[in-house]
C-alpha atoms as a printed R data frame, in Angstrom:
    type eleno elety resid chain resno       x      y       z
1   ATOM     1    CA   MET     A     1 -69.611 35.185 -17.442
2   ATOM     2    CA   MET     A     2 -66.844 37.098 -15.703
3   ATOM     3    CA   ALA     A     3 -68.964 38.004 -12.787
4   ATOM     4    CA   ASP     A     4 -69.806 34.322 -12.231
5   ATOM     5    CA   ALA     A     5 -66.212 33.346 -12.884
6   ATOM     6    CA   ALA     A     6 -64.944 35.844 -10.153
7   ATOM     7    CA   ARG     A     7 -67.311 34.371  -7.618
8   ATOM     8    CA   THR     A     8 -66.309 30.841  -8.475
9   ATOM     9    CA   ALA     A     9 -62.577 31.869  -8.368
10  ATOM    10    CA   ASP     A    10 -63.165 33.430  -4.965
11  ATOM    11    CA   ASP     A    11 -64.972 30.321  -3.765
12  ATOM    12    CA   LEU     A    12 -62.121 28.015  -4.910
13  ATOM    13    CA   ALA     A    13 -59.531 30.301  -3.447
14  ATOM    14    CA   GLY     A    14 -61.392 30.187  -0.121
15  ATOM    15    CA   ARG     A    15 -61.192 26.324  -0.208
16  ATOM    16    CA   MET     A    16 -57.489 26.358  -0.859
17  ATOM    17    CA   ARG     A    17 -56.837 28.844   1.868
18  ATOM    18    CA   LEU     A    18 -58.548 26.514   4.326
19  ATOM    19    CA   LEU     A    19 -56.341 23.680   3.174
20  ATOM    20    CA   GLY     A    20 -53.223 25.657   3.695
21  ATOM    21    CA   THR     A    21 -51.036 26.364   6.755
22  ATOM    22    CA   PRO     A    22 -49.007 29.366   7.644
23  ATOM    23    CA   GLU     A    23 -45.923 27.296   8.219
24  ATOM    24    CA   ARG     A    24 -46.175 25.865   4.646
25  ATOM    25    CA   ALA     A    25 -46.846 29.307   3.226
26  ATOM    26    CA   ALA     A    26 -43.725 30.748   4.810
27  ATOM    27    CA   SER     A    27 -41.563 27.767   3.697
28  ATOM    28    CA   GLU     A    28 -42.700 27.711   0.019
29  ATOM    29    CA   LYS     A    29 -42.501 31.559  -0.236
30  ATOM    30    CA   ALA     A    30 -38.843 31.307   0.885
31  ATOM    31    CA   TYR     A    31 -38.087 28.278  -1.295
32  ATOM    32    CA   LEU     A    32 -39.482 29.927  -4.413
33  ATOM    33    CA   LYS     A    33 -38.097 33.287  -3.479
34  ATOM    34    CA   SER     A    34 -41.600 34.586  -4.153
35  ATOM    35    CA   SER     A    35 -43.018 38.008  -3.737
36  ATOM    36    CA   ARG     A    36 -46.582 36.727  -4.017
37  ATOM    37    CA   GLU     A    37 -49.018 35.891  -1.248
38  ATOM    38    CA   HIS     A    38 -49.079 32.151  -0.407
39  ATOM    39    CA   TYR     A    39 -51.798 30.180   1.337
40  ATOM    40    CA   GLY     A    40 -49.574 27.247   2.028
41  ATOM    41    CA   THR     A    41 -51.664 24.777   0.219
42  ATOM    42    CA   SER     A    42 -49.994 21.571  -1.044
43  ATOM    43    CA   VAL     A    43 -50.007 20.645  -4.774
44  ATOM    44    CA   PRO     A    44 -52.044 17.460  -4.029
45  ATOM    45    CA   ASN     A    45 -54.699 19.449  -2.271
46  ATOM    46    CA   MET     A    46 -54.835 22.075  -5.159
47  ATOM    47    CA   ARG     A    47 -55.262 19.112  -7.491
48  ATOM    48    CA   ILE     A    48 -58.212 17.821  -5.392
49  ATOM    49    CA   VAL     A    49 -59.922 21.045  -5.560
50  ATOM    50    CA   ALA     A    50 -59.333 21.295  -9.286
51  ATOM    51    CA   LYS     A    51 -60.717 17.726  -9.859
52  ATOM    52    CA   GLU     A    52 -63.799 18.317  -7.584
53  ATOM    53    CA   PHE     A    53 -64.621 21.447  -9.531
54  ATOM    54    CA   LEU     A    54 -64.205 19.706 -12.958
55  ATOM    55    CA   ARG     A    55 -66.326 16.732 -11.822
56  ATOM    56    CA   ALA     A    56 -69.123 19.179 -10.692
57  ATOM    57    CA   HIS     A    57 -68.875 20.939 -14.123
58  ATOM    58    CA   PRO     A    58 -68.551 18.197 -16.775
59  ATOM    59    CA   ALA     A    59 -70.110 20.507 -19.552
60  ATOM    60    CA   LEU     A    60 -67.373 23.187 -18.984
61  ATOM    61    CA   VAL     A    61 -66.746 24.995 -22.346
62  ATOM    62    CA   HIS     A    62 -63.694 26.953 -23.510
63  ATOM    63    CA   ASP     A    63 -64.895 30.429 -22.639
64  ATOM    64    CA   GLU     A    64 -65.952 29.438 -19.236
65  ATOM    65    CA   LEU     A    65 -62.557 27.868 -18.536
66  ATOM    66    CA   LEU     A    66 -60.601 30.850 -19.727
67  ATOM    67    CA   ALA     A    67 -62.861 33.202 -17.848
68  ATOM    68    CA   LEU     A    68 -62.342 31.180 -14.595
69  ATOM    69    CA   CYS     A    69 -58.523 30.969 -15.131
70  ATOM    70    CA   SER     A    70 -58.412 34.739 -15.809
71  ATOM    71    CA   ALA     A    71 -60.362 35.385 -12.617
72  ATOM    72    CA   LEU     A    72 -57.994 33.111 -10.539
73  ATOM    73    CA   TRP     A    73 -54.971 34.643 -12.173
74  ATOM    74    CA   SER     A    74 -56.127 38.243 -11.506
75  ATOM    75    CA   GLN     A    75 -54.955 38.259  -8.001
76  ATOM    76    CA   PRO     A    76 -51.212 37.714  -7.294
77  ATOM    77    CA   VAL     A    77 -51.687 34.687  -5.055
78  ATOM    78    CA   HIS     A    78 -49.548 31.639  -5.829
79  ATOM    79    CA   GLU     A    79 -52.155 29.058  -5.118
80  ATOM    80    CA   ARG     A    80 -54.784 30.878  -7.301
81  ATOM    81    CA   ARG     A    81 -52.468 30.806 -10.191
82  ATOM    82    CA   MET     A    82 -51.443 27.295  -9.615
83  ATOM    83    CA   LEU     A    83 -55.012 26.192  -9.675
84  ATOM    84    CA   ALA     A    84 -55.616 28.017 -12.948
85  ATOM    85    CA   VAL     A    85 -52.628 26.070 -14.452
86  ATOM    86    CA   GLU     A    86 -54.067 22.791 -13.085
87  ATOM    87    CA   LEU     A    87 -57.396 23.446 -14.671
88  ATOM    88    CA   LEU     A    88 -55.788 24.116 -18.066
89  ATOM    89    CA   VAL     A    89 -53.678 21.022 -17.767
90  ATOM    90    CA   ALA     A    90 -56.735 18.897 -17.043
91  ATOM    91    CA   ARG     A    91 -58.679 20.246 -20.114
92  ATOM    92    CA   PRO     A    92 -56.256 20.303 -23.078
93  ATOM    93    CA   LYS     A    93 -58.938 19.534 -25.556
94  ATOM    94    CA   LEU     A    94 -60.641 22.774 -24.820
95  ATOM    95    CA   LEU     A    95 -57.600 24.801 -25.934
96  ATOM    96    CA   ASP     A    96 -56.049 25.550 -29.262
97  ATOM    97    CA   GLY     A    97 -53.480 27.862 -30.941
98  ATOM    98    CA   GLY     A    98 -55.741 30.793 -30.601
99  ATOM    99    CA   ASP     A    99 -55.104 30.651 -26.797
100 ATOM   100    CA   LEU     A   100 -51.397 31.102 -27.035
101 ATOM   101    CA   PRO     A   101 -51.476 34.865 -26.760
102 ATOM   102    CA   TRP     A   102 -53.410 34.546 -23.526
103 ATOM   103    CA   ILE     A   103 -50.948 31.835 -22.295
104 ATOM   104    CA   GLU     A   104 -47.963 34.010 -23.244
105 ATOM   105    CA   GLN     A   105 -49.079 36.767 -21.051
106 ATOM   106    CA   ARG     A   106 -49.600 34.452 -18.198
107 ATOM   107    CA   LEU     A   107 -46.081 33.033 -18.801
108 ATOM   108    CA   ARG     A   108 -44.582 36.544 -18.660
109 ATOM   109    CA   GLU     A   109 -46.357 37.177 -15.325
110 ATOM   110    CA   SER     A   110 -45.407 33.879 -13.742
111 ATOM   111    CA   GLU     A   111 -41.803 34.625 -12.705
112 ATOM   112    CA   THR     A   112 -41.286 31.115 -11.324
113 ATOM   113    CA   TRP     A   113 -40.627 27.666 -12.639
114 ATOM   114    CA   ALA     A   114 -43.455 26.352 -10.443
115 ATOM   115    CA   LEU     A   115 -45.981 27.993 -12.842
116 ATOM   116    CA   VAL     A   116 -43.999 28.190 -16.064
117 ATOM   117    CA   ASP     A   117 -43.032 24.544 -16.323
118 ATOM   118    CA   SER     A   118 -46.502 23.080 -16.293
119 ATOM   119    CA   LEU     A   119 -47.993 25.988 -18.258
120 ATOM   120    CA   ALA     A   120 -45.315 25.562 -21.020
121 ATOM   121    CA   GLY     A   121 -44.410 21.836 -20.639
122 ATOM   122    CA   GLN     A   122 -48.027 20.597 -20.446
123 ATOM   123    CA   VAL     A   123 -50.409 23.168 -21.735
124 ATOM   124    CA   VAL     A   124 -48.363 24.768 -24.562
125 ATOM   125    CA   ALA     A   125 -46.796 21.412 -25.370
126 ATOM   126    CA   ALA     A   126 -50.289 19.805 -25.753
127 ATOM   127    CA   ILE     A   127 -51.424 22.593 -28.208
128 ATOM   128    CA   VAL     A   128 -48.195 22.153 -30.259
129 ATOM   129    CA   LEU     A   129 -48.726 18.443 -30.341
130 ATOM   130    CA   THR     A   130 -52.266 18.804 -31.688
131 ATOM   131    CA   ASP     A   131 -51.476 21.724 -34.100
132 ATOM   132    CA   ARG     A   132 -47.839 21.576 -35.322
133 ATOM   133    CA   SER     A   133 -48.097 24.993 -37.013
134 ATOM   134    CA   GLN     A   134 -47.859 26.516 -33.552
135 ATOM   135    CA   VAL     A   135 -44.123 25.804 -33.538
136 ATOM   136    CA   ALA     A   136 -44.000 29.249 -35.217
137 ATOM   137    CA   THR     A   137 -44.811 30.789 -31.856
138 ATOM   138    CA   LEU     A   138 -41.971 28.748 -30.223
139 ATOM   139    CA   ASP     A   139 -39.619 30.019 -32.858
140 ATOM   140    CA   ARG     A   140 -40.432 33.582 -31.802
141 ATOM   141    CA   TRP     A   141 -40.232 32.768 -28.130
142 ATOM   142    CA   VAL     A   142 -36.737 31.232 -28.223
143 ATOM   143    CA   SER     A   143 -35.167 34.664 -29.057
144 ATOM   144    CA   ASP     A   144 -37.377 36.579 -26.545
145 ATOM   145    CA   ASN     A   145 -35.720 38.928 -24.001
146 ATOM   146    CA   ASP     A   146 -37.625 37.194 -21.083
147 ATOM   147    CA   PHE     A   147 -35.636 34.020 -20.240
148 ATOM   148    CA   TRP     A   148 -38.862 32.389 -18.920
149 ATOM   149    CA   ILE     A   149 -40.275 32.738 -22.398
150 ATOM   150    CA   ARG     A   150 -37.081 31.232 -23.881
151 ATOM   151    CA   ARG     A   151 -37.403 28.426 -21.410
152 ATOM   152    CA   SER     A   152 -41.065 28.022 -22.438
153 ATOM   153    CA   ALA     A   153 -40.023 27.615 -26.178
154 ATOM   154    CA   VAL     A   154 -37.885 24.539 -25.227
155 ATOM   155    CA   LEU     A   155 -40.590 23.080 -22.987
156 ATOM   156    CA   GLY     A   156 -43.209 23.663 -25.655
157 ATOM   157    CA   LEU     A   157 -41.465 20.963 -27.823
158 ATOM   158    CA   SER     A   158 -41.485 18.350 -25.114
159 ATOM   159    CA   LYS     A   159 -44.468 16.288 -26.297
160 ATOM   160    CA   VAL     A   160 -43.642 16.217 -29.971
161 ATOM   161    CA   LEU     A   161 -40.097 15.257 -29.248
162 ATOM   162    CA   ARG     A   162 -41.378 11.948 -27.630
163 ATOM   163    CA   ASN     A   163 -42.799 11.164 -31.022
164 ATOM   164    CA   GLY     A   164 -39.354 11.751 -32.647
165 ATOM   165    CA   ASP     A   165 -40.694 14.896 -34.418
166 ATOM   166    CA   GLU     A   166 -38.980 18.296 -34.281
167 ATOM   167    CA   LEU     A   167 -35.695 16.911 -33.141
168 ATOM   168    CA   GLU     A   168 -33.789 19.210 -35.372
169 ATOM   169    CA   ARG     A   169 -35.782 22.188 -34.209
170 ATOM   170    CA   PHE     A   170 -34.843 21.287 -30.534
171 ATOM   171    CA   PHE     A   171 -31.209 20.998 -31.467
172 ATOM   172    CA   ARG     A   172 -31.414 24.351 -33.223
173 ATOM   173    CA   TYR     A   173 -32.905 25.918 -30.126
174 ATOM   174    CA   ALA     A   174 -30.221 24.382 -27.944
175 ATOM   175    CA   ASP     A   175 -27.481 25.551 -30.258
176 ATOM   176    CA   THR     A   176 -28.828 29.016 -29.906
177 ATOM   177    CA   LEU     A   177 -29.233 28.833 -26.074
178 ATOM   178    CA   LEU     A   178 -26.017 26.942 -25.015
179 ATOM   179    CA   ALA     A   179 -24.013 30.125 -24.541
180 ATOM   180    CA   GLU     A   180 -26.498 31.407 -21.897
181 ATOM   181    CA   LYS     A   181 -25.350 31.583 -18.363
182 ATOM   182    CA   GLU     A   182 -28.858 31.596 -16.921
183 ATOM   183    CA   PHE     A   183 -29.335 28.472 -14.719
184 ATOM   184    CA   PHE     A   184 -33.036 27.957 -15.712
185 ATOM   185    CA   ILE     A   185 -31.983 27.872 -19.491
186 ATOM   186    CA   ARG     A   186 -29.084 25.544 -18.800
187 ATOM   187    CA   LYS     A   187 -31.189 23.244 -16.757
188 ATOM   188    CA   VAL     A   188 -34.113 22.905 -19.272
189 ATOM   189    CA   LEU     A   189 -31.794 22.105 -22.028
190 ATOM   190    CA   GLY     A   190 -30.412 19.246 -20.024
191 ATOM   191    CA   TRP     A   191 -33.847 18.134 -18.957
192 ATOM   192    CA   VAL     A   192 -35.433 17.993 -22.393
193 ATOM   193    CA   ALA     A   193 -32.237 16.393 -23.795
194 ATOM   194    CA   ARG     A   194 -32.410 13.759 -21.175
195 ATOM   195    CA   GLU     A   195 -36.013 12.943 -21.804
196 ATOM   196    CA   THR     A   196 -35.512 12.968 -25.655
197 ATOM   197    CA   GLY     A   197 -32.464 10.717 -25.217
198 ATOM   198    CA   ARG     A   198 -34.653  7.950 -23.760
199 ATOM   199    CA   CYS     A   199 -36.188  7.396 -27.162
200 ATOM   200    CA   HIS     A   200 -33.571  8.963 -29.415
201 ATOM   201    CA   PRO     A   201 -30.175  8.283 -27.850
202 ATOM   202    CA   ASP     A   202 -28.141  8.335 -30.978
203 ATOM   203    CA   GLU     A   203 -29.410 11.786 -31.986
204 ATOM   204    CA   VAL     A   204 -28.916 13.258 -28.574
205 ATOM   205    CA   SER     A   205 -25.464 11.707 -28.228
206 ATOM   206    CA   ALA     A   206 -24.420 13.180 -31.551
207 ATOM   207    CA   TRP     A   207 -25.651 16.647 -30.571
208 ATOM   208    CA   LEU     A   208 -23.743 16.456 -27.258
209 ATOM   209    CA   ARG     A   209 -20.466 15.285 -28.955
210 ATOM   210    CA   ARG     A   210 -20.772 18.130 -31.548
211 ATOM   211    CA   ASN     A   211 -20.934 20.650 -28.800
212 ATOM   212    CA   LEU     A   212 -18.502 19.355 -26.157
213 ATOM   213    CA   VAL     A   213 -16.350 22.442 -26.181
214 ATOM   214    CA   ARG     A   214 -19.470 24.713 -25.675
215 ATOM   215    CA   MET     A   215 -21.262 22.460 -23.199
216 ATOM   216    CA   ASN     A   216 -21.657 23.572 -19.595
217 ATOM   217    CA   GLY     A   217 -21.907 21.224 -16.630
218 ATOM   218    CA   VAL     A   218 -25.525 21.792 -15.671
219 ATOM   219    CA   THR     A   219 -26.649 20.809 -19.133
220 ATOM   220    CA   ILE     A   220 -24.457 17.843 -19.840
221 ATOM   221    CA   ARG     A   221 -24.869 16.245 -16.491
222 ATOM   222    CA   GLU     A   222 -28.588 16.093 -16.965
223 ATOM   223    CA   ALA     A   223 -28.475 15.220 -20.639
224 ATOM   224    CA   VAL     A   224 -26.264 12.050 -20.408
225 ATOM   225    CA   LYS     A   225 -28.326 10.448 -17.653
226 ATOM   226    CA   HIS     A   226 -30.101  7.844 -19.847
227 ATOM   227    CA   LEU     A   227 -27.637  7.562 -22.735
228 ATOM   228    CA   PRO     A   228 -25.799  4.258 -23.189
229 ATOM   229    CA   ASP     A   229 -22.650  6.128 -23.956
230 ATOM   230    CA   GLY     A   230 -23.303  8.820 -21.276
231 ATOM   231    CA   PRO     A   231 -20.317  8.046 -19.070
232 ATOM   232    CA   GLU     A   232 -17.996  8.157 -22.082
233 ATOM   233    CA   ILE     A   233 -19.547 11.595 -23.227
234 ATOM   234    CA   LEU     A   234 -19.136 12.974 -19.812
235 ATOM   235    CA   SER     A   235 -15.548 11.739 -19.517
236 ATOM   236    CA   ALA     A   236 -14.739 13.324 -22.919
237 ATOM   237    CA   TRP     A   237 -16.284 16.595 -21.759
238 ATOM   238    CA   LYS     A   238 -14.234 16.661 -18.541
239 ATOM   239    CA   SER     A   239 -11.005 16.135 -20.523
240 ATOM   240    CA   ARG     A   240 -11.946 18.450 -23.375
């Protein structure tokens, strides 16, 4: 299986390389501050490659998917790894909690929001939505030494939060992480609070008000965007 997966991965990588440009490769490498090789392939073109492959392989099973994604990931090329994430996002029903150790290792190797956010916010979040017991993994991640893993713990709650579940767990994570100075932690707290506030404004408002003294500008300016009392909260924060 791995030999076939390696050949398929190389074929898909060759397609993406043809769809890329040196100018885009240089631009994205600089924007992401990346040390990886870039083909300069746009995200829409990568998704086309992913969709064409999945249409051609409608009977793809779990082990084949993981073997292909492992083969794609094995080379430190941005687009190969992005394609692996796109394939996982497109086939959430093939994955379960048993895949979280594999996913965690990929998260540790990502070193960029461009991979982490979809891998955690889509793939991990879909697993947690299906199997709520997997929040135990997120509980471990939120205190990890790697800030990308801590960010992933918050993103992993994003789908269950839309249903109104695990609100207290999110607020507990946020209380733990609010003191951090890492931009990507501050930003993700604001993003997730903002999206949660669309459906649960009272709960998010109460959390923000409880933490005005501890709140940083990056988090609060994101979090209040869809709250009816957002301007009032922001004004109270500025004059705290």
